[in-house]
C-alpha positions as CSV (number, residue, x, y, z in Angstrom):
1,M,-13.2,-25.5,-12.9
2,S,-13.7,-25.1,-9.1
3,N,-12.6,-28.1,-7.0
4,P,-15.0,-28.3,-4.0
5,T,-12.4,-30.2,-1.8
6,E,-9.7,-27.6,-2.5
7,D,-12.2,-24.8,-1.7
8,I,-12.8,-26.4,1.7
9,E,-9.0,-26.8,2.3
10,I,-8.3,-23.2,1.4
11,R,-11.0,-21.9,3.7
12,L,-9.7,-24.0,6.5
13,L,-6.1,-22.8,5.8
14,L,-7.3,-19.1,6.0
15,E,-9.2,-19.8,9.2
16,G,-6.1,-21.5,10.7
17,I,-3.9,-18.6,9.7
18,F,-6.3,-16.2,11.4
19,R,-6.5,-18.2,14.6
20,R,-2.8,-19.0,14.8
21,Y,-1.2,-15.7,13.6
22,H,-4.1,-13.2,13.7
23,Y,-3.7,-12.3,10.0
24,D,-7.1,-12.3,8.4
25,F,-7.3,-13.2,4.7
26,R,-10.8,-14.7,5.0
27,G,-12.4,-11.7,3.3
28,Y,-10.0,-11.4,0.5
29,S,-11.2,-12.1,-3.1
30,M,-11.2,-15.9,-3.4
31,A,-10.0,-15.8,-7.0
32,S,-6.9,-13.8,-5.9
33,V,-6.2,-16.0,-2.9
34,K,-6.5,-19.2,-4.9
35,R,-4.0,-17.9,-7.5
36,R,-1.5,-16.9,-4.8
37,L,-1.9,-20.0,-2.7
38,A,-1.4,-22.2,-5.8
39,Q,2.0,-20.5,-6.3
40,A,2.9,-20.9,-2.7
41,R,1.9,-24.6,-2.6
42,E,4.2,-25.2,-5.6
43,R,7.0,-23.2,-3.9
44,F,6.7,-25.1,-0.7
45,G,6.4,-28.5,-2.4
46,C,3.0,-29.3,-0.8
47,S,0.8,-31.6,-2.8
48,T,-2.4,-30.3,-1.1
49,Y,-3.5,-27.2,0.7
50,S,-4.0,-29.3,3.8
51,R,-0.3,-30.0,3.8
52,L,0.5,-26.4,3.3
53,Q,-1.8,-25.6,6.3
54,D,0.1,-28.2,8.4
55,L,3.4,-26.6,7.5
56,V,2.5,-23.0,8.2
57,L,0.6,-23.6,11.4
58,H,3.7,-25.4,12.9
59,D,6.4,-23.3,11.4
60,A,6.3,-19.5,11.9
61,A,9.1,-19.0,9.4
62,A,7.1,-20.7,6.8
63,F,4.2,-18.5,7.5
64,T,6.4,-15.4,7.1
65,S,7.4,-16.7,3.7
66,L,3.8,-17.4,2.8
67,L,3.0,-13.7,3.6
68,S,5.0,-12.7,0.5
69,F,2.6,-14.7,-1.7
70,L,-0.5,-13.4,0.0
71,T,0.4,-9.7,0.1
72,V,1.1,-7.6,-3.0
73,Q,4.8,-6.6,-3.2
74,V,4.9,-5.0,-6.7
75,S,5.6,-1.3,-7.0
76,E,7.9,1.4,-8.4
77,L,9.0,4.9,-7.6
78,F,6.3,7.2,-9.1
79,R,4.4,4.2,-10.4
80,D,1.5,5.5,-12.6
81,P,3.1,8.9,-13.1
82,A,-0.3,10.6,-14.0
83,Y,-1.4,9.9,-10.4
84,F,1.6,11.8,-9.0
85,R,1.2,14.6,-11.6
86,A,-2.4,15.0,-10.4
87,L,-1.3,15.2,-6.8
88,R,1.4,17.7,-7.7
89,E,-0.8,20.0,-9.7
90,L,-4.2,19.6,-8.0
91,V,-3.7,18.4,-4.4
92,I,-0.5,20.0,-3.3
93,P,-1.9,23.5,-3.6
94,H,-4.5,22.6,-1.0
95,L,-1.9,20.8,1.2
96,K,0.2,24.0,1.2
97,T,-2.4,25.7,3.3
98,Y,-1.7,23.4,6.3
99,P,1.0,24.3,8.8
100,S,1.7,20.6,9.2
101,I,0.9,17.6,7.0
102,K,0.5,13.9,7.7
103,V,0.5,11.4,4.9
104,W,-0.4,7.8,5.3
105,V,0.5,5.2,2.6
106,A,-1.6,2.1,3.5
107,G,-0.2,-1.1,2.1
108,C,3.2,0.5,1.5
109,S,5.0,-2.7,0.4
110,A,8.8,-1.9,0.1
111,G,8.3,1.9,0.4
112,E,8.5,3.0,-3.2
113,E,5.3,5.0,-3.1
114,L,6.1,6.7,0.2
115,Y,9.5,7.8,-1.0
116,S,7.9,9.1,-4.2
117,L,5.6,11.3,-2.2
118,A,8.5,12.5,0.0
119,I,10.4,13.5,-3.2
120,L,7.4,15.2,-4.6
121,F,6.8,17.1,-1.4
122,R,10.5,18.2,-1.4
123,E,10.2,19.4,-5.0
124,E,7.1,21.4,-4.1
125,G,8.7,23.0,-1.0
126,I,6.5,21.4,1.7
127,E,8.6,18.4,2.8
128,D,9.8,20.2,6.0
129,R,6.3,20.3,7.5
130,A,5.3,16.8,6.5
131,M,5.6,13.3,8.1
132,F,5.0,10.2,6.1
133,Y,3.6,7.0,7.6
134,G,3.9,3.7,5.8
135,T,2.0,0.7,7.0
136,D,1.8,-2.9,5.8
137,I,1.1,-6.4,7.3
138,N,4.3,-7.9,5.9
139,P,7.3,-7.6,8.2
140,E,9.8,-8.3,5.5
141,A,8.3,-5.6,3.3
142,L,8.5,-3.1,6.2
143,Q,12.2,-3.9,6.8
144,K,12.9,-3.2,3.1
145,A,10.9,0.0,3.2
146,E,12.8,1.3,6.2
147,A,16.2,0.4,4.6
148,G,15.2,2.3,1.4
149,V,17.5,0.1,-0.8
150,Y,16.5,-0.8,-4.3
151,E,18.2,-2.7,-7.2
152,L,20.2,-0.4,-9.4
153,D,18.7,-1.9,-12.6
154,R,15.3,-0.5,-11.5
155,I,16.5,3.1,-11.6
156,P,16.0,3.8,-15.3
157,Q,12.2,3.0,-14.9
158,F,12.0,5.0,-11.7
159,T,13.7,7.9,-13.6
160,R,11.2,7.8,-16.5
161,N,8.3,7.7,-14.1
162,H,9.7,10.7,-12.2
163,Q,10.0,12.7,-15.3
164,L,6.5,11.9,-16.5
165,S,5.1,12.8,-13.1
166,G,6.4,16.4,-13.6
167,G,9.6,16.0,-11.7
168,K,11.4,19.3,-11.2
169,S,14.9,17.9,-10.6
170,S,17.0,14.8,-11.4
171,L,16.0,11.7,-9.5
172,A,19.7,11.1,-8.9
173,E,19.6,13.8,-6.3
174,Y,17.5,11.6,-4.0
175,Y,19.7,8.4,-3.8
176,T,23.3,7.3,-3.7
177,A,24.4,4.3,-5.8
178,G,26.9,1.7,-4.8
179,Y,27.4,-2.1,-4.8
180,G,24.7,-2.6,-7.3
181,A,22.0,-0.8,-5.2
182,A,20.4,2.6,-4.9
183,I,19.9,3.9,-1.4
184,I,17.3,6.5,-0.7
185,D,18.8,9.7,0.8
186,K,18.9,9.6,4.6
187,S,17.2,13.0,4.8
188,L,14.1,11.6,3.1
189,R,14.1,8.4,5.2
190,K,14.2,10.4,8.5
191,R,10.7,11.8,7.7
192,A,9.3,8.3,7.3
193,V,7.8,6.1,9.9
194,F,7.0,2.5,9.0
195,S,4.8,0.2,11.1
196,D,2.6,-2.8,11.1
197,H,-1.1,-2.1,10.5
198,S,-3.9,-4.2,9.1
199,L,-6.8,-2.7,7.2
200,V,-8.7,-5.9,8.0
201,A,-8.3,-5.9,11.8
202,D,-6.8,-2.6,13.1
203,S,-8.4,0.8,14.0
204,V,-8.1,4.4,12.9
205,F,-4.6,5.6,12.1
206,G,-4.0,9.2,13.1
207,E,-5.4,12.4,11.6
208,M,-4.2,12.6,8.0
209,Q,-4.3,15.2,5.3
210,L,-3.6,12.7,2.6
211,I,-4.1,8.9,2.4
212,S,-2.8,6.9,-0.5
213,C,-3.9,3.3,-0.8
214,R,-3.6,2.0,-4.3
215,N,-4.1,-1.5,-5.6
216,V,-4.9,-3.0,-2.2
217,L,-8.7,-2.8,-2.1
218,I,-9.0,-4.9,-5.3
219,Y,-7.9,-7.9,-3.2
220,F,-10.7,-7.4,-0.6
221,D,-14.3,-8.5,-0.8
222,R,-17.0,-5.9,-0.6
223,E,-17.4,-6.0,3.2
224,L,-13.6,-5.6,3.8
225,Q,-13.5,-2.8,1.2
226,D,-16.2,-1.0,3.2
227,R,-14.3,-1.5,6.4
228,A,-11.1,-0.1,4.9
229,I,-12.8,2.9,3.3
230,G,-14.5,3.6,6.7
231,L,-11.1,3.6,8.3
232,F,-9.8,6.1,5.7
233,K,-12.8,8.3,6.2
234,D,-12.3,8.4,10.0
235,S,-8.5,8.9,9.7
236,L,-8.8,11.9,7.3
237,V,-9.3,15.5,8.5
238,R,-12.2,17.3,6.9
239,K,-11.3,18.2,3.3
240,G,-8.5,15.6,3.4
241,F,-7.6,13.6,0.3
242,L,-7.8,9.9,-0.5
243,G,-6.0,8.3,-3.5
244,L,-7.0,4.9,-4.8
245,G,-5.7,2.6,-7.5
246,A,-6.8,2.8,-11.2
247,K,-9.2,-0.1,-10.9
248,E,-10.7,1.0,-7.5
249,S,-13.6,3.2,-6.7
250,L,-15.8,4.5,-3.9
251,R,-18.9,4.1,-6.1
252,F,-20.4,1.1,-4.4
253,S,-19.1,1.8,-0.9
254,Q,-21.5,2.7,1.9
255,H,-19.1,5.5,2.7
256,A,-19.3,7.0,-0.7
257,D,-21.4,10.0,0.4
258,A,-18.6,11.1,2.7
259,F,-16.4,11.9,-0.3
260,A,-16.5,14.1,-3.4
261,E,-14.7,13.1,-6.6
262,F,-11.7,15.3,-6.9
263,S,-9.9,13.8,-9.9
264,R,-12.0,11.2,-11.5
265,E,-9.4,9.9,-13.9
266,E,-6.7,9.4,-11.2
267,R,-9.2,8.2,-8.5
268,I,-8.5,11.0,-6.1
269,Y,-11.3,11.8,-3.6
270,Q,-11.8,14.6,-1.1
271,K,-13.5,14.1,2.2
272,R,-16.5,16.4,2.4
273,G,-16.4,19.4,4.8
274,A,-19.7,18.6,6.5
275,V,-19.7,16.2,9.4
């Protein structure tokens, strides 16, 4: 049951975060924010959200830690293999017609999806004309993504996903193992650029042939979803592709008419050719 006092405290906390650190979570789904802040409050040992607000407004390090609760950091290499199979079989043939290809992974977390795309592009013979841009609002996630280091015990799942995605080689070709970790091959990392970018507050990001933003919009309210989709529309070349998460859709967006459904099952859309 909703607690009116806690609701007020949460809204004041989000407003304080926006004014102090310029991170805007005010338009995020309230149910999701409540769930995440409840975990954070317990982690920080704060009896109320007002005390949590006092802590993060006066301690920048505490705010950085809070970001890991408010932003989604769950991914895998080739997560949802059917999505990558659809890119491989349906989208890549179109991308092969471009002399150079720019790919934007929005909300890249620790980089797993970006490196999955880089591997896929290498297997399909177009890696040498592609650049991959990964953006996130969490500085710790961006550091992890740039390092490209993952726990070795995650590799079996990564390998299964890669095989199911239609992988044409052994995943072991793309990392080196040592000291309990798997490090993504340097030649893949050199084609990746990671930077801070907020779908809530920042502007258009380059001219892209492919944008992948999966399982991010579900945490936004309708207004923020529309803002983000408008950014994607304006960042894509004509006939460029947009991939969303399994529970996300353009159906109710004011920008829906700018896109055609390309793969309904895998939530892949193509920007229409007409301006």
